[in-house]
C-alpha positions in Angstrom: -6.9 -7.7 0.1 -4.2 -5.5 1.6 -5.1 -2.6 -0.7 -8.8 -3.0 0.1 -8.1 -2.9 3.8 -5.8 0.2 3.4 -8.5 1.9 1.3 -11.1 1.3 4.1 -8.8 2.5 6.8 -7.9 5.8 5.0 -11.6 6.5 4.2 -12.5 5.9 7.8 -10.3 8.9 8.7 -11.5 11.1 5.9 -8.7 10.5 3.4 -8.2 8.1 0.5 -5.6 6.3 -1.6 -5.2 9.2 -4.0 -4.0 11.4 -1.1 -1.1 9.0 -0.2 2.3 10.7 -0.5 4.5 7.8 0.7 4.2 4.0 1.1 6.6 1.2 2.0 5.6 -2.3 0.7 7.2 -5.5 2.0 6.9 -8.6 -0.2 7.7 -12.1 1.0 8.7 -13.0 -2.5 9.9 -10.4 -5.1 8.5 -12.7 -7.8 5.1 -11.2 -6.8 6.2 -7.6 -7.6 4.5 -7.6 -11.0 1.2 -8.8 -9.6 1.4 -6.4 -6.6 2.2 -3.5 -9.0 -0.8 -4.3 -11.1 -3.1 -4.3 -8.1 -1.4 -1.2 -6.8 -2.2 0.6 -10.1 -5.9 -0.4 -9.8 -6.2 1.2 -6.4 -3.7 4.1 -6.4 -4.2 6.5 -9.3 -1.7 9.1 -8.0 2.0 8.6 -8.0 3.3 8.7 -4.3 6.8 7.9 -3.4 7.1 4.2 -2.6 9.5 1.4 -2.0 8.9 -2.3 -2.5 11.3 -4.4 -0.4 11.7 -8.2 -0.4 11.8 -9.7 3.1 11.9 -13.4 3.7 10.9 -13.2 7.4 7.5 -11.6 6.8 4.7 -12.9 9.0 3.9 -16.5 7.9 0.3 -15.7 6.9 1.2 -12.7 4.8 2.6 -12.3 1.3 2.5 -8.5 1.4 2.6 -5.9 4.1 2.3 -2.2 3.7 3.8 0.1 6.4 4.6 3.8 6.8 1.6 5.1 4.7 1.5 8.8 4.8 -1.7 10.4 3.5 -3.3 13.8 4.0 -6.8 14.9 4.7 -8.4 17.9 3.1 -9.8 20.3 5.7 -13.5 21.2 5.4 
């Protein structure tokens, strides 16, 4: 769901996931890294720099949080 939401947010400002150049991903449990990476590869076809960081005190309702997404928009 987090990647779907990010995709919609980027598209709403005229960008997309293939224009992302940096992303930081927080995981409540690093055991989910493989699953997250599989979903990530479905949504993100480019190879931006990224970091996946395990953090136990993530919001109780979230397993994954993505912050510091930097994407560009192509001028018309």
